[in-house]
DOZA-818815 format. One line per 3 residues: their letters; for each residue x, y, z of N, C-alpha, C, O. Coordinates in steps of 0.05 Angstrom, whole numbers. Atoms other than C-alpha are relative to their C-alpha. Layout:
! residues N
A) X/Y/Z/X/Y/Z/X/Y/Z/X/Y/Z; ...
! end
This chain:
! residues 302
MKK) 17/-24/0/0/0/0/17/25/0/40/24/10; -16/-24/1/23/70/-12/1/12/28/-17/10/44; -4/-15/-25/51/110/46/3/30/-8/23/42/-1
RLA) 0/-28/8/34/178/17/-20/15/17/-38/3/28; 20/-17/-13/-3/236/48/-22/6/-21/-17/8/-45; 22/-8/18/-72/252/19/5/28/-10/16/45/4
ALV) -4/-26/13/-71/311/-29/28/9/2/34/30/15; -28/-6/-2/4/311/-37/7/28/-8/23/42/5; -4/-28/8/2/376/-75/-27/10/-10/-40/-5/-25
IGL) 27/-10/8/-60/420/-85/3/25/-16/11/46/-5; 2/-23/17/-65/467/-144/26/17/-2/48/8/4; -22/-19/3/-21/527/-157/2/15/26/-17/29/34
AAI) -4/-12/-26/8/552/-91/27/14/1/45/6/-13; -26/-14/-3/63/599/-69/2/13/27/-18/20/39; -6/-17/-23/96/630/-9/16/23/-10/36/20/-23
VVA) -16/-23/6/119/700/-20/6/15/26/-13/23/40; -8/-13/-25/158/730/38/17/24/-6/38/21/-18; -16/-24/5/183/801/34/21/2/22/15/-1/45
ASG) -22/-1/-19/251/807/67/19/21/-8/43/15/-9; -11/-27/10/274/881/42/4/4/-21/13/25/-28; -20/6/-10/490/41/-158/17/-4/24/13/-23/39
PAL) -22/1/-19/546/51/-113/-10/9/27/-31/21/29; 6/-10/-26/545/64/-39/7/29/2/31/36/-3; -5/-29/0/538/139/-31/3/10/28/-9/-1/47
AKV) -4/-11/-27/560/182/27/-25/11/11/-42/22/-4; 23/-10/-14/508/200/78/4/29/8/26/37/14; -2/-28/-10/492/272/97/-2/-1/31/-21/-13/41
PDH) 1/-1/-29/507/285/171/-26/13/10/-35/32/-4; 26/-11/-10/445/301/213/3/24/17/-17/35/26; -5/-25/-15/478/359/250/-14/1/27/-23/22/36
GRP) 11/1/-26/450/336/316/-30/1/1/-42/4/23; 30/0/0/377/335/294/-10/-26/13/4/-46/13; 12/24/-11/331/286/329/-1/-22/-21/-7/-17/-44
ANR) -2/22/20/336/217/297/-27/-8/-11/-28/-21/-32; 27/9/8/261/205/292/-20/22/0/-39/22/17; 20/-22/2/224/268/272/-25/-11/-14/-23/-21/-36
ALE) 25/9/12/151/251/259/-8/18/-23/-5/42/-22; 11/-16/22/123/273/192/-26/12/7/-43/-1/21; 26/-13/-5/66/322/195/-21/-13/-17/-18/-16/-41
KRP) 21/14/15/2/287/176/-22/20/-8/-42/23/5; 19/-19/9/-33/341/137/4/4/-30/26/-2/-40; -4/-5/28/-45/360/64/24/18/-5/28/36/11
RTV) -24/-14/5/18/387/33/-4/22/-21/-6/16/-45; -1/-23/17/13/456/4/21/19/11/30/15/33; -20/-19/-10/62/513/9/-13/26/10/1/44/18
AQP) 13/-24/-9/10/565/27/-4/-1/30/-27/-4/40; 1/2/-29/27/564/101/17/23/12/37/31/0; -16/-22/-13/51/620/148/26/-11/10/27/-34/20
LAT) -27/8/-9/125/616/165/10/20/22/8/44/18; -13/-17/-20/158/642/228/29/3/-8/45/-15/-4; -26/-4/11/220/672/197/13/25/10/-1/43/20
AGI) -15/-24/-7/274/723/212/23/3/-20/41/-13/-20; -22/-6/18/318/753/158/5/-21/-21/28/-28/-27; -4/20/22/306/701/103/9/15/-25/8/39/-26
PHG) -11/-13/24/336/714/34/-19/20/-13/-43/15/-14; 16/-19/14/311/775/-3/-13/-12/-25/0/-26/-40; 14/10/23/258/759/-54/-8/-29/1/-16/-41/-19
YVV) 5/29/-3/248/689/-27/-29/-7/-7/-48/6/2; 26/9/8/189/652/-59/1/-29/-9/21/-38/-20; 3/27/10/166/581/-72/-23/-1/-19/-45/7/-12
LSS) 21/0/20/127/570/-136/-3/-28/-12/15/-44/-12; 5/25/14/94/512/-171/-14/6/-26/-28/26/-28; 16/-1/25/68/501/-241/-29/-8/6/-34/-19/27
PSL) 27/13/-2/-6/486/-251/4/-30/-4/25/-40/-12; 0/29/6/-23/412/-256/4/-4/-30/-12/7/-46; -7/6/28/7/386/-321/-7/-29/-6/-4/-47/10
AAP) 8/27/9/-18/326/-360/24/-18/-3/44/-10/-15; -20/21/5/24/262/-358/-14/-24/-10/-22/-42/5; 14/23/12/-9/214/-407/14/-26/5/38/-27/9
ADM) -11/27/-4/0/139/-399/20/-6/-22/18/2/-45; -20/11/19/61/107/-431/16/22/-14/24/18/-37; -14/-22/12/95/174/-444/19/13/20/15/11/44
QTQ) -16/-19/-16/150/220/-418/-9/28/-7/-11/35/-30; 10/-27/3/126/291/-407/17/19/16/25/13/38; -16/-20/-14/164/354/-389/-17/25/7/-37/30/-6
GSV) 12/-25/-8/144/418/-354/21/18/14/41/7/23; -19/-18/-12/178/480/-326/-15/21/16/-39/26/11; 11/-23/-14/166/537/-277/23/20/3/46/13/9
SCP) -21/-21/0/203/604/-278/-1/17/26/-22/20/38; -2/-18/-22/227/650/-223/-11/28/-7/-11/35/-31; 8/-28/6/200/722/-217/24/16/-9/47/7/-5
PNT) -23/-17/9/242/777/-248/18/8/23/9/11/46; -20/-8/-20/306/795/-211/5/-20/22/16/-13/43; -6/22/-19/309/728/-175/13/-23/-16/11/-24/-40
VVW) -12/23/13/347/664/-189/-8/-26/15/-19/-25/37; 6/26/-11/337/590/-176/19/-7/23/43/-4/20; -16/11/-22/360/563/-108/-4/-30/2/13/-44/13
GGG) 6/28/-2/327/495/-113/-26/-5/-15/-38/13/-26; 24/6/13/268/458/-141/-6/-30/1/9/-46/12; 8/28/-1/232/392/-152/-24/-6/-17/-34/12/-32
VSI) 23/10/16/175/352/-183/-17/-17/18/-7/-32/35; 19/18/-14/113/319/-154/-19/-12/-20/-28/1/-39; 18/15/18/69/266/-188/-25/-7/16/-23/-17/39
ASG) 25/5/-15/-4/259/-169/-4/-30/5/-15/-38/25; 3/29/-2/-3/183/-181/22/-12/17/45/-5/15; -19/15/-15/30/136/-132/5/-27/-12/17/-45/0
DLA) -5/25/14/32/80/-184/30/-5/-1/45/14/-6; -28/7/0/99/44/-181/13/6/-27/38/7/-29; -11/-5/27/107/58/-256/-1/30/-7/5/37/-30
ANV) 0/-29/5/100/134/-249/23/12/16/22/13/40; -25/-8/-13/168/164/-235/12/25/-14/4/33/-35; -13/-24/10/214/224/-245/25/-7/-16/42/-21/-6
NSS) -23/4/17/263/221/-303/22/21/6/46/14/7; -19/-22/-4/296/289/-291/-13/22/17/-37/27/15; 9/-23/-16/291/348/-243/24/17/5/43/9/19
YPS) -25/-15/2/341/404/-253/-5/29/-7/-26/36/-17; 2/-28/8/354/479/-262/7/2/-30/31/-2/-37; -5/-2/29/347/489/-338/12/27/-7/22/31/-29
STS) -14/-26/3/373/561/-329/3/11/28/-6/-2/47; -2/-13/-26/389/608/-272/-27/10/10/-29/18/33; 26/-11/-8/316/628/-271/-23/-20/-5/-46/-12/-5
EWT) 21/19/8/278/564/-289/7/-28/10/30/-37/10; -3/28/-8/267/493/-261/-17/-17/-19/-39/-10/-26; 14/18/19/248/436/-308/-1/-28/11/18/-38/24
GAV) 3/28/-8/221/367/-293/-10/-17/-24/-25/-7/-40; 10/19/20/210/306/-337/-11/-24/15/2/-36/32; 14/22/-14/160/252/-314/-4/-23/-19/-14/-19/-42
NNA) 6/24/15/156/181/-339/-25/-13/11/-26/-22/35; 24/14/-8/86/151/-336/-2/-26/-15/-14/-26/-37; 1/26/13/95/78/-354/-24/-17/9/-25/-40/3
SGS) 24/14/-9/29/60/-321/-21/-1/-23/-16/11/-44; 21/1/20/-35/46/-359/-21/22/3/-41/22/-11; 20/-21/-6/-71/108/-332/13/28/-2/36/31/7
DTT) -9/-28/1/-63/183/-345/2/10/29/-13/2/46; -2/-14/-25/-41/226/-287/9/29/-4/9/38/-27; -9/-27/2/-16/296/-272/25/3/17/31/-14/34
FQV) -23/-6/-16/47/327/-244/4/30/2/-9/46/-12; -7/-28/-3/74/394/-220/31/3/3/44/-15/13; -28/-7/-3/142/427/-224/2/23/20/-14/41/19
WTV) -3/-19/-22/168/468/-165/27/14/-2/47/2/-11; -25/-14/-2/221/521/-157/1/18/25/-19/29/33; -5/-18/-22/251/559/-98/18/22/-11/39/17/-23
CAK) -14/-23/11/274/629/-118/6/21/21/-8/23/41; -7/-23/-17/308/688/-84/19/18/-16/28/11/-38; -20/-17/13/354/746/-101/26/-15/-2/32/-32/15
QPR) -26/13/3/421/724/-127/19/6/22/23/30/29; -20/-6/-21/472/716/-71/22/17/-11/29/16/-35; -20/-20/9/525/770/-74/26/-12/-10/38/-1/-28
NGY) -26/11/7/585/725/-79/-2/-30/-8/-15/-45/7; -4/28/7/598/660/-116/-23/-15/-11/-22/-40/-11; 23/15/11/530/643/-146/7/-13/-27/19/0/-44
GIP) -5/14/25/535/591/-201/-13/-27/1/-21/-37/22; 12/27/2/509/524/-226/19/-18/-16/16/-22/-40; -18/18/13/567/478/-242/-13/-27/-6/-32/-35/9
TAS) 11/26/7/551/412/-276/22/-21/-5/45/-14/-8; -18/22/6/583/344/-287/-16/-22/-14/-38/-28/-5; 15/21/15/563/290/-337/15/-26/-1/40/-26/-3
VTN) -12/27/2/575/215/-338/-18/-17/-18/-42/-11/-21; 15/19/16/553/158/-382/-17/-18/18/-7/-28/38; 19/17/-14/492/119/-357/-6/-24/-18/-26/-23/-33
PAD) 4/23/19/498/51/-393/-27/-13/3/-40/-12/24; 25/15/0/438/9/-410/1/-21/22/21/-32/29; 4/20/-21/412/-36/-354/19/4/23/32/-15/32
SQT) -18/-6/-22/452/-1/-300/-9/23/17/-27/38/8; 4/-24/-18/450/48/-242/26/15/1/47/3/6; -24/-16/2/499/105/-248/-1/25/18/-22/37/20
AGV) -2/-24/-18/522/159/-198/17/21/-12/37/15/-26; -16/-23/8/548/228/-213/1/21/21/-16/22/39; -4/-20/-21/573/287/-172/7/27/-14/24/27/-32
ARC) -8/-27/8/575/363/-185/8/15/25/-6/13/45; -12/-12/-24/617/405/-137/0/31/-2/3/42/-24; -3/-28/-2/615/477/-114/30/7/2/45/-8/14
GGT) -27/-8/-1/680/515/-122/6/22/21/-13/35/30; -8/-20/-18/719/560/-76/-14/-3/27/-15/-25/38; 13/0/-26/682/579/-12/-30/-1/-3/-44/1/17
SKI) 29/1/3/612/575/-42/-12/-26/11/2/-46/12; 14/22/-13/562/529/-9/-23/-11/-18/-33/3/-35; 22/12/15/510/481/-37/-27/12/10/-33/11/34
LGG) 27/-10/-7/440/513/-39/-22/-19/-10/-43/-21/2; 19/18/11/405/461/-81/13/-15/-23/37/-12/-28; -11/14/22/414/416/-141/-20/-19/-13/-42/-21/-3
GIR) 17/18/14/385/366/-189/15/-16/-21/39/-14/-23; -13/17/20/398/316/-244/-18/-2/-25/-43/0/-23; 14/2/25/379/308/-317/10/-24/-16/34/-29/-17
SSS) -8/22/17/379/246/-362/-5/9/-29/-24/23/-35; 3/-6/28/388/251/-437/-21/-18/-13/-29/-14/-36; 18/20/11/340/192/-446/-29/9/0/-38/22/19
SST) 29/-5/2/268/199/-469/-16/-26/6/-40/-27/3; 13/25/-6/253/127/-449/-14/1/27/-4/13/46; 15/1/-25/201/114/-395/13/-20/20/4/-22/42
AVN) -14/19/-17/249/62/-367/25/12/13/41/-2/26; -24/-14/-12/302/114/-345/-10/20/20/-24/39/13; 12/-16/-21/287/146/-278/21/6/21/41/-7/24
INS) -17/-7/-23/319/180/-218/-3/-20/22/-25/-28/29; 1/16/-25/338/135/-160/4/18/24/-11/17/43; -6/-19/-23/369/189/-114/10/26/-11/23/27/-32
TYP) -10/-26/6/384/263/-117/2/16/26/-19/21/38; -2/-11/-28/412/297/-54/27/14/4/46/10/-11; -24/-15/-5/464/343/-24/19/-15/19/11/-31/35
YKA) -20/10/-19/529/324/11/23/21/0/38/24/-19; -21/-20/-4/576/378/38/-2/21/-22/-24/33/-25; 0/-21/20/595/425/-20/-5/-12/-28/6/-2/-48
RWE) 6/12/26/568/380/-75/-28/-11/-1/-42/-14/20; 25/14/5/506/349/-105/5/-27/-12/21/-29/-31; -3/27/10/501/275/-117/-26/-10/-12/-48/-6/-1
GVE) 23/11/14/454/241/-166/4/-28/-9/26/-36/-16; 0/28/9/437/169/-183/-23/-5/-19/-46/1/-12; 20/4/20/400/150/-246/-2/-30/-7/19/-43/-11
NNA) 5/28/8/369/82/-263/-6/-1/-30/-24/12/-39; 5/4/28/374/61/-336/-8/-29/-5/9/-46/-8; 11/27/5/329/0/-345/-6/-4/-29/-19/-24/-36
SDS) 5/3/28/326/12/-420/23/-16/-13/42/-25/0; -21/15/14/368/-23/-474/19/19/-15/34/10/-33; -18/-19/14/404/41/-496/15/17/21/4/24/42
DAT) -16/-17/-18/460/81/-463/-11/29/0/-24/38/-19; 9/-27/-3/444/151/-438/22/16/15/43/5/22; -19/-17/-15/480/210/-405/-14/12/24/-37/22/22
LTV) 10/-12/-24/469/233/-334/16/26/6/40/26/6; -13/-26/-7/483/307/-318/-10/8/28/-34/9/33; 6/-9/-28/486/330/-245/5/30/2/24/40/-9
YAI) -1/-29/-3/474/403/-226/3/7/30/-12/-3/46; -3/-10/-27/499/437/-163/-5/30/0/7/45/-15; 6/-29/-1/469/505/-146/15/11/24/11/3/47
CGH) -19/-9/-20/522/543/-107/-2/30/5/-8/46/-13; 0/-29/-8/526/609/-69/4/2/30/11/-17/43; -4/-6/-28/531/641/-1/-26/8/13/-40/26/2
AKL) 24/-7/-15/474/644/49/6/-4/30/17/-25/37; -6/2/-29/479/657/124/-17/-21/13/-40/-26/5; 13/22/-15/460/601/172/-10/-22/-18/-30/-34/-13
RAT) 7/22/17/457/552/115/8/-27/13/30/-30/23; -6/26/-13/452/480/141/-16/-21/-15/-38/-16/-25; 14/23/12/433/412/113/-9/-19/22/6/-27/40
YSG) 12/19/-20/387/367/154/-10/-25/-14/-21/-24/-36; 10/25/11/371/294/142/-23/-10/17/-21/-9/41; 22/12/-14/305/263/160/7/-28/7/28/-39/0
PAV) -5/28/-7/299/194/189/-1/-18/-24/-16/-13/-43; 2/20/21/311/134/144/-27/-14/4/-33/-24/26; 27/11/-1/241/107/128/0/-26/-16/10/-27/-38
PNP) 2/25/15/229/34/108/-15/4/-26/-37/16/-26; 13/-1/26/212/28/34/-5/-29/-9/11/-40/-25; 4/29/5/181/-42/29/-4/-6/-30/-13/12/-45
AGE) 5/8/28/178/-80/-37/-30/3/-7/-47/-4/9; 27/-3/9/116/-63/-77/-14/24/10/-39/27/7; 13/-24/-12/103/4/-42/13/26/-10/35/26/-19
DTL) -9/-28/5/109/79/-54/1/13/28/-19/15/41; -5/-8/-28/139/109/9/7/29/2/24/39/-13; -5/-28/-5/139/180/35/21/4/21/22/-11/41
SGE) -18/-9/-21/195/214/74/1/30/-1/-7/42/-21; -1/-29/-1/207/285/96/17/10/23/24/-5/41; -15/-13/-21/246/334/139/-7/30/-1/-12/41/-22
SCP) 7/-28/-3/232/405/165/24/17/7/43/7/19; -20/-19/-9/274/467/175/-8/10/27/-31/8/35; 7/-14/-24/279/502/242/-19/23/-6/-20/33/-28
SYQ) 21/-20/5/225/555/252/11/26/-11/-4/41/-24; -11/-25/10/272/612/236/14/-3/-27/26/16/-37; -11/4/26/295/582/170/-21/-10/-20/-42/-18/-12
VPA) 18/9/21/263/564/103/16/-18/-19/41/-16/-20; -14/18/18/280/510/51/10/14/-25/-5/29/-37; -12/-9/25/327/529/-5/-1/-22/-21/-8/-17/-44
GGG) 0/23/18/334/460/-36/-3/-25/16/-3/-24/41; 3/25/-14/327/388/-19/0/-23/-19/0/-20/-44; -1/23/17/327/317/-44/-6/-25/15/-16/-25/38
EYS) 7/26/-11/322/243/-30/22/-20/-6/35/-19/-27; -20/21/4/369/184/-21/-13/-27/5/-26/-32/26; 10/27/-3/350/111/-32/24/-19/4/46/-15/-7
TST) -21/20/-5/392/52/-6/2/-20/-23/22/-35/-24; 2/22/20/373/10/-67/20/4/-23/24/26/-33; -16/1/25/420/-9/-124/-16/-12/-23/-5/-18/-44
STS) 17/12/20/361/-38/-163/-10/22/-19/-17/44/-10; 12/-19/19/338/-3/-227/-30/1/1/-43/15/-14; 29/0/-3/267/-18/-204/-9/17/24/-33/16/31
VNL) 7/-18/-22/270/31/-145/5/29/-9/28/37/-13; -2/-26/14/255/101/-170/-14/23/16/-31/17/33; 11/-24/-13/237/172/-147/-28/6/-12/-30/9/-36
NGS) 27/-8/8/162/187/-150/-4/30/3/-22/41/-10; 3/-29/-3/170/259/-126/19/10/21/26/-4/40; -17/-13/-20/215/307/-87/-4/30/-4/2/41/-25
MPS) 7/-28/3/195/379/-73/-2/15/26/-4/1/47; 4/-15/-25/189/436/-22/-29/-5/10/-47/-7/-6; 26/5/-12/131/425/26/-1/14/26/13/7/45
GNG) 1/-15/-25/111/475/79/27/12/6/39/26/-11; -26/-10/-8/174/493/118/21/-21/-1/39/-22/16; -20/21/2/213/433/95/0/-13/-28/-6/1/-48
WQS) -2/14/26/222/381/40/-13/-28/3/-12/-40/24; 14/26/-1/183/318/22/6/-15/-26/7/-4/-48; -6/17/23/200/260/-24/-16/-26/2/-26/-34/23
SET) 12/26/0/169/194/-45/16/-18/-19/24/-9/-41; -16/19/15/203/132/-72/-16/-25/-5/-28/-37/14; 14/25/6/171/73/-109/20/-23/0/43/-20/-9
NAS) -17/24/-1/199/3/-98/-14/-22/-14/-31/-37/-3; 11/22/16/181/-44/-154/18/-24/-1/15/-43/-17; -18/23/-1/238/-91/-136/-12/-21/19/-34/-18/29
GSN) 10/21/-16/231/-155/-97/11/0/28/7/-19/44; -12/-1/-27/268/-132/-34/-5/26/13/-9/47/0; 5/-25/-15/256/-82/21/25/18/0/48/8/1
QST) -21/-20/0/297/-18/21/-6/21/20/-24/18/37; 8/-23/-16/297/49/57/4/25/-16/19/26/-36; -2/-25/14/290/121/35/2/23/21/-7/20/43
QSY) -6/-21/-19/310/187/67/0/27/-15/10/30/-37; 1/-27/12/296/261/53/21/18/12/30/14/35; -19/-20/-9/344/320/59/-10/27/-7/-24/31/-28
VIC) 8/-27/6/331/394/63/24/19/7/37/15/28; -20/-21/-5/379/453/58/-15/25/8/-32/35/-6; 15/-22/-12/354/509/103/18/25/1/42/24/5
VGY) -14/-26/-1/373/583/101/-15/19/17/-39/18/20; 12/-21/-16/361/642/146/23/17/11/45/8/13; -22/-18/-8/400/701/173/4/0/30/27/4/38
APP) -4/-1/-29/388/698/248/-24/-14/13/-46/-12/3; 23/11/-15/346/659/299/-18/23/10/-9/46/13; 18/-21/-11/285/697/324/8/9/27/20/-6/42
PG) -8/-10/-26/296/742/384/-12/-16/23/-35/-26/21; 9/15/-23/291/707/451/2/-30/-3/-6/-44/15
! end
């Protein structure tokens, strides 16, 4: 059975805050509690935030619901407001079918996030693309990339790194394949880099490109949620929240599985944190874990 929240994403929503393969490395939890309970409520971003000094121009935007016809790969994008740049982003799929997964989720420019959804199920569904935007950081903003070959019938990992003293704000991955059998397994931050894992269950080689969104933000920290069991035959939800004085800049998900049958169903900003879901069409139990990069200038007084 699915372990998703009802109404995972509802319509077009935004927060606008005026403020002036292989075994992959785990993200440290920075002393966060090991078993934070997920909030059991519909996930929209139209929620009040207790913030202090968040980035100028900070906003979370989603596309309207976009059609994802059966047996097709479909793309969509959402753009940042003028004079802001992408800090992070993601994709959510309305269907929890094990054959509905994310092929790509990445910054297609400094002001746009693009997602590609594979619907290999027998039923039409919808999806949304999300982006987190804010004013460009004053020093060191950039989106370095790294590309690797993703051979047929394999799982491949890639890494994009921030340079100098810049820090990771968000990131994503893109596959060159238009096959519905090529999907994201994991996409997540680690220190000053972004790591991505792509499953290629097709019979043709593809290219995996990893994107790291880099810049400087005060009180930037990465938090990892608890590892959540992802049983065989299920779609499993995981999530993590920012402290009350911070907001999410970017986030992602890590799966323990090396099977090309365990894929990302969605990963996106949700309320004051990040939420992901992973489908497990393999024959063995796995686990999944969400990550969120939080930013803010100062804790609230007192």
